[in-house]
Structures are given as structure tokens and as C-alpha cells.
N, C-alpha and C positions, 0 to 999 in steps of 0.2 A: 257709374258715375255719379249715383248721389252718395254712396259711402262716402267717396271720395272729396263730395265738395264738403259732405258733413264733418269730416275728419279736417278737412281745412277751416270752415267755420268755426268748429271745436277747437283748435288752435287758436285761433285769432280772437277768440272770446277770453283766452288766456290771460292777455294782457290786461283785462279790465280788472284784473285782480292781482296785479303786480307779478303775475307766472308766467312762466316758460318752459320748453320743452329742450332739456339737452340729451344729443344723442352720444353717448359712451362707446369710447374705442381705446384699444390699446394700440403702441407702437413697439415694444418688445422691450429688452432690458437697459437701462440707462447704466454707463458705465461704473463697476464697484456697486452697485445697487444688488443684483441678484436675484431680482423681482422686477415685475412689470408695473408699471403705475398704470391710470387710468386718464385718458385725456378727453376733450369735452368739447363738440361743436354745437349752436344753436340749430335746433332742426329745419327750423324756416329757411336756412341756408343751404341744407342739403335735399339736391333735386332728385338724385336715385343712389342707390346702393348698389353695387354688382360685382358679382364674381370676376376677379381681374380676368379683362380680355386681353389679347395680345396688343404689347405695346411696340410700336415702331421708334427704333432709334434715330435720333435727328443729331445730322452731323453739327459740331462745335457746338451743341445747346449747354448751358449751365451747367455746373456740376452736379446740383441737386435735380436736375429734370430728369426724370427717367426715358423719356420720347412723347409719343403722341398716341391715340388711341381714336379709332373710327366707331364713336357713340351715336348710335340713330341716326347716322349721314353728317353727323359734325366732328369734326377732326378737334382733341381737346387735347391741351396740354396735361401731361399726368407729372406730377412732383412727387419725389420719394420724401415723403413725412419723417418716417424713422431717421433718415438720413440729416434733415435739417435740423431736429430737435438732437441730435446723438443718442440713438437708440437703437440697439441690435436685435431686429425683430428673429429670433430664432427658431419662428414657426415659417418664416418667407413672408411675402406680401402678397394676402389672400383677398384681400377686398378693396374694391376703387371707390372711394366715395366723390359724385360728382358733384361740385357746389356751385354757387352763383353768389358773388361779390360784384358790389357796384357794377351791375349790369355786363359784369365779364364771366364767363364760365371756365373752370378750370376742376381738375379732378386731382384726388390727394390719395397715396397708396396707403393702406394701413396693414397691419398684422390680422387686426381680427377687429368686429363691431360686438360689441354687448349686450346693450339694449339703450330703450329712451326712459328716461325718467323724467319727473313732471317738479318743478322746484319753483319755489319762489324768491325773488330777486333778494329778500334779505339772506337767504342761506349763500348770497355768492358777496363774497370777501373780495377785496382789491389785494391783488399779489405784485403793486408794484415795489421794487423798493428792496425783494425777495431775492435778488439776484440773477432771474432769466429775462432776460429782455423778448421771450417768444411767448409769454405767459401774462395776460391782461388780468385773472383773476383767479379764485380757488372756491369753487362748490363746494359746500358742505351737504352730502346726500341727505346724514341723518340729522339734518335741523340740528339745535343746540345739544345734540345728546353728546357725551365727553367722547373725546377721540371717535369722532365721527370719521367715515370715508371723506377723501377727500379725491377732488376732480380737478385738474389742469385744464383751464378755459384759455386755449389756445389764441392769440393775437394772430387772426388769420393775417390782420391787412401788412402786421409785419413779416409776417412768412414771407407772403407776395414780392414785399417792397426787396428782401435779401435775395428771394431767386430769382425774380424777375423786376429788376429795378424798376422798366418803364411803367410797369402796371399799375404803380401808385405816386407815377408824376403827379403835380399838383398844378403846372404849367404858370405857377404865381407867378413867374417872371415875366408872363404875357399881360397881365393886368396893370394896364398902365394910367386908367382915370380912376379919380379916387371919389369915395364916398361921404359924403358928410353926414352926419347924425345930427340933431338937434341938440343945441347948446348944452355942454354939461351931463350929458347922457352915453350910456355904454350899449354895447351890444354884452349879453351874459352867454357864454358859451360850457357847454358839459360834454367831455368824452373822457372815457376811463382809457384809453389807447395812449401811451407816449407818442408812438408815430401821430397819430391822429393829430393831437393839440398842438404837435409840432407842427404840421403843414396848415392845419386852422390857422396860427399866429402866424405863420409866414402869409398866409394868405389876405389876412386881415389887414397885418401891417404894409403890405404891398398897396392896400385901398384904404390908407390911411386910417382905418377903423380904432377908436378904442374899446379895450375888450375887458370882461375878467373873465379867466378861464377856471373853472373846475372839474374833479373828478369823477363825478358822478352826480345823477339826478337826484339823489337826498343832499348831497351838496350845494348845488341849482335850489334847489326848493328853500332849503334854509337860509340860503344866500338872498333870495329875492325878497323874502318874508322881514331877514333883518335891514335892509336897504330901505322897505318898506317903511317898517318904523324910525328909522335914520330920518325919511323924507318927511315924514309927518311932526317928526323934532323940529324939523327947518321950517313948519306950514307949508310943505309940499306935498306934491304925490309921487308915488313910484314912478308915472311917466316920467316924472321930472329927470330921473336916475337911468332907466333902463330903456332902450329904444325898442328892443329886439331881445328875442331869448333863441340861439342857435343850440340844437341839443343832438346828442346820438339817440340810438333806442336801445341798444343792449349793452347797458352798464349795473355793475354791483349796488347794491341796498334799492334801488330806485331805477327803473326803467324810463326811456323817455317817453312811452305811451302814457304812464302813470303820472311824470309830470306834465308832461303836456295837457292831461284832463284837470290836474288838480290846478293849474293856472287858468285856465280857460272855466273852471267851475267858480273861482274866486271872485267876488265883484271887484277886489281891487287890483286884482291884475287882469281881467279875462279881452281888454282892450289892448294887452301887450299881446305883438304878433310872435308867433312861437311857429321858426322851420325846422323842419326834422333834418338832419347831415346825417346820412349812414349808410354802407356798406348792404345792410339788409334790405335788398334790393327783388322784384319781382310785383306783377300788377297786383297781387293780392295782397302782398305788406304795403304797397303805396297808398290801397284803394283802403284798408285798415287807417293809413296814418288820418286821411280826412275825417277817418269817423270818431276821431277820437278830440276833431275840433284844431289840430295844425292848419296854420294861414299857408304852408308851401311845404314841399317835398324835392332836396337835391341829393343825389348821390353822389359819394365820395368818390375821387380827389379831384374835380375839377374846376380850379381857382375862376375861373371865366364865369362858369357856372352857376357858382356861388357867388359870386359878385351880382351876376345878373338879378335871381334869385332874390338878393337880398333888397336891391334896388327895387324890383316890381312889389316887394312886400313893403317897404317903406313908403313907396310913392301913395 
């Protein structure tokens, strides 16, 4: 037990240095590729890794859902991940990754699991606009080395939305009451997933909240500094421009933990509330959010819960 707790603490402490661990796996060959690419998922999202158990097929289930498995007394939906991304697993589906996203549990069938690597978020580059809507970023395993091995980091929010649409419903149409920010201020929001940004934008628009959206923690950090400089030039402070920062945790270049720590350790910004809005759930992760100075945590994607959290923080 102590060893397990030490491993959790060690992984949590990685965020103090803008680092994380990525589980690498393979899904088979992509059409016309002739070889198998590496994919990755944050270790914090993986609850356990199992040899493929018995799968029970469910009548009239979505095309990419294999069925369900009984994992330690819990019935969990099993998603055929190679089929979702268009790969052909020539060695069969050997492994099951049981994951937790936004306080829900699901399992992904994969061909094989390779290893866990420890990376800096600066080694992760945005893949938006590269042609694949299921990939948020590319991780360079060999750092700045030329011709570094690349890992495709999956946008699991998008995968779940495509396979089980109701699992990513924001419920933004249910949010009727508006939230008024101090005059002239905005919420600065950061998320690397196009789907997540779209859902956040819908939720904030439904609440009548003005906002500025960026794609990474580094963009958010640069933005709040440039806005502070502009405010000073006008004889104002950054508090006259930014009412709150809303940030994801997993983002290329700089993660949400580091962004939060930067804001809370800077005298210019430390009074600005920071709300973590992430699918990276679980008690350990939520406790760690508090340790870096965030004012609140809310799991994706429930618009009413997000609205209530914003109200509480601004009050």
C-alpha cells in the first residue's frame, strides 16, 4: 500500500516541474501505412490495465462499442479504439485500458501496451489543423532531437462524444440565468481540445459571459501578461481586465498546474480566481488541484455545474 501511495505522490509531484507520464500503446496499422503508430494517454487517466476479459455484446449498441465487461463488480462499456481511429489490429485486441474521464468510467480495447514515459509538457506540440480531429497533440519522445519519435495523444473527449454522444453533453441549453462580470472584465479560458473549447464557449455564451479563449497554458500565461501590460499603460490593473481564469489541466507546452502556480505566485495576478475545468478526475487529482492554489475544480462537461462554480468563485 505504501509503495502505491508513494508512486501516486511521485506522479503528482511531476506537475511541480511541468512534467507528466504518458502510457504508450499501439492500435494496429493505419490504412496504407504498413506500420503501427504509437498512441498515448496520460497515466493519471488510467485506472488499470488488464488482459482482455470476456466481453458481453449489447444489443443495438453503437458501432464502435464492443459491449460491456464485468470489472471487479462494475459493468463497464468497452470501446473498440482501433476501430474508432481506423486502424487494423493484426495481433488482435489483447489489452483493456480502464480509464476515468469526467467522473465516468469506460474501457478502451487496444492491440498492445508498450511502456510509460516521463515527459515535459514542452515536448508536446499542438496537432490542431493537422487533419485528424481525434488527436489533440503530438509528443516528441526524444525531445529536441532531429527526427524524434512521435506519439499521437488522443482527444478522448472527442472519442467519447463520437462513440457515445450523451457522455459529453454540456446541458448548456438548461442554463438560463446570466452571470454578470465586473464591467470591462472577461474570463480567460484555456483548453487544447477543439471539442472542449466549443463546449466551454457554448456554456459561457449561454451565461452571457464575455471571454477570451486560448489553446494552451503557455498562451494563457503570455496573454495575461500582455493584458497586464496594456492595463498598466491605461492606468489600470489586470483585475480591471480579467475577472477569472478557467483552465484545463492537460495542455501542450504548459499544463494547467503550472499555469495556476505561475498566476498564484505572481503579485500582479494572485488575487485573480483560477478555476480548473478538467476531465482529469479522481480524488487524488482533485486534491492536487487544491495544492497548487486553484480556487475551485469542476469536472467536464456540465454547464450547470460550471455556472454554479463560476458564481461561487466570483462571489
